[in-house]
Structures are given as C-alpha cells and as structure tokens.
N, C-alpha and C positions, 0 to 999 in steps of 0.2 A: 557706656556709649563712647566716651572719650578714649578709654583704653582700647576698645576694639578698633576705633579709627586710627589710633596711634600704632597698634599692631599691624594693621593693614598697610599703613604708611611705611612702616619699617620693612615689611615684606616687599613692597613695591620698590623701595629704595635698594634693598639687597638685590632684587632681580635686575634693577637698572645698573647697579654696580657690576653684577656678573656679566651683563650684556656689554658694558663698557670695557671690561677686561677682555672679553672675547673679541670685541671690535679692535682693541689695541693689538691683540695677538694676530688677528687677521691682517691688520695694517702692516705689522712687522714682517709677517710671512710674505705678503705681496711685495714689500720693499726688497726682501731678499731675492724673491723670484725675478723681479725686474732687474736687479743688479746682476744676477746670474745670466740672464738673457743678454744684457749689455756686454758682459765679458765674452759670452759665446759669439756674439756678432763681431766683436773686435778680433777674436781669434780667427773667425771665418774670413774676415777681410784680410788679415795678414796672410793666411794660407792662399787666398785668391791672388793677392799681390805677388807672393813668391812663385806661384804657379805661372802667372803671366810673365814674370821676369824670366823664368826658366824657358818658357815657350819662345820668348823673344830671343834669348841667347841661342836656343836651338835653331831658330829660323836664320839668325845671322850666320851660324856655322854652316848650315846647309847652302845658303846663298853663296858663301865664300867657296865652298867645295864644288858647287855646280852652278856657276853664274849663268851660262847659256840656257840651262833648263829653267832657272828662275825667271829670266827674261821671257822665255817662251810661254811659261805659265801665266805671267802677268799680262802678256800681250793677248793671249787667248781669253782670259777673264775679261779684260777691257773690251775686246771685240764682241764677246757675248753680251755683256751688259749694254754696250752701244746698240747692238741689234735689238735687244728687248726694248730699250727706251725709244729707239726709232720706230719700232713696230707699234708701240703704244701711242706715240704721238701721231703716227700715220693713221692708226685706227680711229682715234678720236677726231682727227681732222676730217676723215672721210665720213664719219657718222654725222658730224655737224653740217657738212655741205649737202649731204643726201645724194652724193654722186653714184652710189652703188645700189640703189634701191630698185 
C-alpha cells in the first residue's frame, strides 16, 4: 500500500515538474514575444517621427516656393472651418429657441 502511494506520489511529482518546466518555457517565450513587440513599436515610432519630419520639411519648402498659394489655402481652410462652426452654432441656437418650427 505504501509503495503504491509512493509510486503515485512520484508520478504526480514528475507530472508537476513537467508542467512547471512547460510553464517556465511558456513564460520565457511570452517574455521574448513582448520584447519583440516593444522593439517593433519603437521602430514604428522612429519611422513615424522621421516621416513627420520629412513632411514638415517638404511643407516648409513648398511654402517658401509658393507663399501666396500657401496663404490662400490657409485662408480658404480657415473660412470653411469658420462657416461650419458658425452653422453649427446657429443651428443649435435656432433649435433651442424653437424659432423655426
């Protein structure tokens, strides 16, 4: 009886050790995967920063080459955004007072 119990205990211990080794491997693999994703994210951030800097340089160059066109574009965008905001404010104001029902 004791020998059977001892054998079963040894088998359970061996399985627990195997599971522990597997868990350690899984932990190590997950650690590597996380590190790889961190490195990939850092690379993506660098590429994004470089692309933004290139875009900024290109914009500065185009503004220096065509200053009046740049002013006209900015004026048009500002005017359009102002019209949209004015329309939204006017719409909400008219809706609250109930003047147009």
